[in-house]
C-alpha positions as CSV (number, residue, x, y, z in Angstrom):
1,M,-27.3,6.3,17.9
2,Q,-26.4,3.7,15.2
3,H,-23.1,3.8,13.4
4,R,-23.5,4.1,9.7
5,I,-21.4,1.6,7.6
6,L,-20.5,1.4,3.9
7,I,-19.6,-2.1,2.6
8,V,-17.3,-2.2,-0.4
9,D,-16.9,-5.6,-2.1
10,D,-17.3,-6.8,-5.7
11,H,-19.2,-10.0,-4.6
12,L,-22.9,-9.6,-3.9
13,V,-23.0,-12.7,-1.7
14,V,-20.3,-11.3,0.5
15,R,-22.0,-7.9,0.8
16,E,-25.3,-9.6,1.7
17,G,-23.7,-11.9,4.2
18,L,-21.9,-9.0,5.9
19,K,-25.1,-7.0,6.0
20,L,-26.9,-9.8,7.8
21,L,-24.1,-10.3,10.3
22,I,-23.5,-6.7,11.1
23,E,-27.2,-5.8,11.5
24,T,-27.6,-8.5,14.2
25,S,-26.3,-5.7,16.4
26,D,-28.5,-2.7,16.9
27,K,-25.3,-0.5,17.1
28,Y,-24.9,-0.5,13.3
29,V,-26.8,0.1,10.1
30,I,-25.6,-0.5,6.6
31,V,-26.2,2.7,4.6
32,G,-24.7,1.7,1.3
33,E,-23.0,-1.0,-0.7
34,A,-20.4,-0.6,-3.5
35,E,-18.9,-3.2,-5.9
36,N,-15.7,-1.3,-6.7
37,G,-13.4,1.5,-5.5
38,R,-14.8,4.1,-7.9
39,M,-18.3,3.5,-6.7
40,A,-17.2,3.6,-3.1
41,I,-15.6,7.1,-3.6
42,D,-18.9,8.4,-5.1
43,L,-21.0,6.9,-2.3
44,V,-18.7,8.3,0.4
45,E,-19.4,11.8,-0.9
46,K,-23.1,11.2,-0.8
47,L,-23.5,9.2,2.4
48,K,-20.6,10.3,4.6
49,P,-20.6,6.9,6.5
50,D,-19.1,6.5,10.0
51,V,-16.9,3.7,8.8
52,I,-16.1,1.8,5.6
53,L,-15.4,-1.9,5.2
54,M,-13.2,-2.2,2.2
55,D,-12.1,-5.2,0.0
56,L,-8.9,-4.9,-1.9
57,Y,-9.0,-6.6,-5.3
58,M,-12.0,-5.3,-7.3
59,P,-12.7,-4.3,-10.9
60,V,-12.6,-0.6,-12.1
61,M,-10.6,0.6,-9.1
62,S,-8.9,-1.5,-6.4
63,G,-9.4,-1.1,-2.7
64,L,-5.9,0.3,-2.1
65,E,-6.5,3.0,-4.7
66,A,-9.9,3.9,-3.2
67,I,-8.4,4.1,0.3
68,K,-5.8,6.6,-0.8
69,E,-8.4,8.7,-2.5
70,I,-10.9,8.6,0.3
71,R,-8.1,9.4,2.8
72,R,-7.2,12.4,0.7
73,T,-10.8,13.8,0.3
74,N,-12.4,12.5,3.5
75,P,-9.6,11.8,6.0
76,E,-12.1,11.8,8.9
77,I,-13.9,8.6,7.7
78,P,-12.1,5.5,9.0
79,I,-11.6,2.5,6.8
80,V,-11.2,-1.2,7.8
81,I,-9.9,-3.6,5.2
82,L,-11.9,-6.9,5.1
83,T,-10.4,-9.2,2.5
84,T,-9.5,-12.8,1.6
85,Y,-6.0,-11.8,0.6
86,N,-3.6,-13.0,3.3
87,E,-0.5,-11.3,1.9
88,D,2.1,-9.5,3.9
89,Q,2.8,-6.8,1.4
90,L,-0.9,-6.0,1.0
91,M,-1.2,-5.8,4.8
92,M,1.6,-3.3,5.0
93,E,0.4,-1.2,2.0
94,G,-3.1,-1.1,3.3
95,I,-2.1,0.1,6.8
96,E,0.4,2.6,5.3
97,A,-2.4,3.9,3.0
98,G,-4.4,4.8,6.1
99,A,-6.6,1.8,6.9
100,K,-7.5,1.5,10.6
101,G,-7.6,-2.3,10.5
102,Y,-6.9,-5.3,8.4
103,L,-9.2,-8.3,8.8
104,L,-9.6,-11.5,6.8
105,K,-13.0,-12.7,5.9
106,D,-12.9,-15.7,8.2
107,T,-12.6,-13.3,11.1
108,G,-15.1,-13.8,13.9
109,I,-18.0,-11.4,14.4
110,D,-16.7,-10.2,17.8
111,T,-13.4,-9.2,16.2
112,L,-15.1,-7.5,13.4
113,F,-17.3,-5.4,15.8
114,E,-14.2,-4.6,17.9
115,S,-12.4,-3.4,14.8
116,I,-15.3,-1.3,13.7
117,D,-15.7,0.3,17.1
118,S,-12.0,1.0,17.3
119,A,-11.9,2.6,13.9
120,I,-14.8,4.9,14.8
121,R,-12.9,6.0,17.8
122,G,-10.0,6.9,15.5
123,E,-7.8,4.0,16.7
124,T,-6.0,1.4,14.6
125,L,-6.7,-2.1,15.8
126,L,-4.6,-5.0,14.4
127,Q,-4.7,-8.6,15.5
128,P,-1.4,-9.6,17.1
129,E,-0.5,-12.0,14.3
130,I,-1.1,-9.4,11.6
131,T,1.0,-6.8,13.5
132,E,3.8,-9.4,13.8
133,R,3.6,-10.2,10.1
134,I,3.8,-6.6,9.1
135,Q,6.8,-6.0,11.3
136,N,8.5,-9.1,9.9
137,Y,7.8,-8.0,6.4
138,K,9.3,-4.5,7.1
139,T,12.4,-6.2,8.6
140,K,12.8,-8.3,5.5
141,L,12.5,-5.2,3.2
142,R,15.2,-3.4,5.2
143,K,17.5,-6.4,4.9
144,E,16.9,-6.6,1.1
145,Q,17.6,-2.8,0.8
146,S,20.8,-3.3,2.7
147,K,21.9,-6.1,0.4
148,A,21.1,-3.9,-2.6
149,K,23.3,-1.2,-1.2
150,I,26.1,-3.6,-0.6
151,M,25.8,-5.0,-4.1
152,L,26.7,-1.6,-5.7
153,T,30.3,-0.5,-5.6
154,P,31.1,3.1,-4.5
155,R,31.8,4.0,-8.2
156,E,28.5,2.5,-9.3
157,M,26.7,4.5,-6.5
158,T,28.4,7.7,-7.8
159,I,27.3,7.0,-11.3
160,L,23.8,6.1,-10.4
161,Q,23.4,9.2,-8.3
162,A,24.6,11.3,-11.2
163,V,22.1,9.5,-13.5
164,A,19.3,10.3,-11.1
165,H,20.2,14.0,-11.4
166,G,20.0,13.9,-15.2
167,S,23.7,13.6,-16.2
168,T,24.6,12.0,-19.5
169,S,27.2,9.3,-19.7
170,R,29.6,11.8,-21.3
171,E,29.0,14.3,-18.5
172,I,29.5,11.6,-15.9
173,A,32.8,10.5,-17.5
174,Y,34.1,14.1,-17.6
175,D,33.1,14.8,-14.0
176,I,34.7,11.7,-12.4
177,G,37.6,11.4,-14.9
178,I,37.0,8.1,-16.6
179,A,36.2,7.0,-20.2
180,E,32.6,7.3,-21.4
181,R,32.7,3.6,-22.4
182,T,33.6,2.8,-18.8
183,V,30.5,4.7,-17.6
184,K,28.4,2.7,-20.0
185,S,29.9,-0.5,-18.8
186,K,29.2,0.4,-15.2
187,L,25.6,1.3,-16.1
188,T,25.2,-2.2,-17.6
189,S,26.5,-3.7,-14.3
190,I,24.1,-1.5,-12.3
191,Y,21.2,-2.6,-14.5
192,N,22.0,-6.3,-14.0
193,K,22.3,-5.9,-10.2
194,L,19.0,-4.1,-9.9
195,G,17.2,-6.2,-12.4
196,V,16.3,-3.4,-14.7
197,D,16.8,-2.4,-18.4
198,S,17.0,1.3,-18.5
199,R,18.2,4.5,-16.7
200,T,14.7,5.4,-15.7
201,E,14.0,2.0,-14.1
202,A,17.4,1.9,-12.3
203,V,16.7,5.3,-10.7
204,A,13.1,4.4,-9.8
205,V,14.2,1.1,-8.2
206,A,17.1,2.7,-6.4
207,I,15.0,5.5,-4.9
208,Q,12.2,3.0,-3.9
209,S,14.8,0.8,-2.2
210,G,16.5,3.7,-0.4
211,I,19.8,3.2,-2.3
212,I,19.9,6.8,-3.5
213,H,18.1,10.0,-2.6
214,L,17.2,13.0,-4.8
């Protein structure tokens, strides 16, 4: 029984090259090709492949967006990222989105086949250097989040938490017993520390960084 593969890449020459390489093995057959994430989603519904090889940066819809949508509608179909983008954040986002592997396009054919087979078995296979880079990136993020928490004073944390719950400057001033102008001054300090320009941005960055929780 041959495993059915869908290739998603916006470059025709890449798709053709992958097809030639993959079909040197009688274990696999290419059942479809897509040049963007939107087309991939449509083909997944029609073809129900055994595994998807997904590029990341593509027109119309990116690979990351497509992975999230396919995982939502067809979670049983494994996806292996195959890209030229050697970026730590992309690696982490791709794996967290549900990809079963992250390969660079200079990966050897044996590693590619191993990743495809592993994905079909429902396993996540990452090369040791990629696993290490993802772990290092997560450690770096945690350190940055800790720094952000240290940057804000307890009073600023209280004000930001109140802003996150929809309180106005006047309401905050009344609740904690300070002047409204002091609240506004503290908000300006919070904006500067978080690198934002508004209440909405401050709350979004604070939640994303783990500084506050709703």
